[in-house]
C-alpha positions, 0 to 999 in steps of 0.5 A: 397581387395588384396591377399598376397601370400607368399611362405616359403621355410623351411629347411629340418630338421626344418619342425616340428619346423616351423609348430609349430611356424607358428601357433603362427605367424598366430595369430599375423597376424589375429589381424592386422588392415585390415587382413580379413582372412588367410590360410596356408599349405604345398605345394604339390610340391616342398617339404618343401615349405609352402604357406601363403595366406592373404586377406588384405582390401588394400595393405597399410594394409600389408605395414603398418603391416611391420612397426610394432613391431608385424611384427618383432615378427611375422618373428622372430617366424619362420625366422630361419627355412627358407632356403631362404627369402620368395617369396611374391606377391600380386594380386587383385582378379577378380573372 
């Protein structure tokens, strides 16, 4: 298993639009091969940053998703509300 953590920085005036559209985007993720679960929410600090945590069976599942039409749709639902590109890291949990 590998965990993806994405930090999404949202424009000041776009928080409501972002949260409304990200619910739909999360549904796209949930149906992807290898997606074993996810959660997302607003960071406590700094303001207007959200965190997405996705549990993938393996890293190749995430990279495979990036090559699909679903990925284009996923990003298109919220990309315009971001103030800068997401920061994404992956890690293998040990505990």
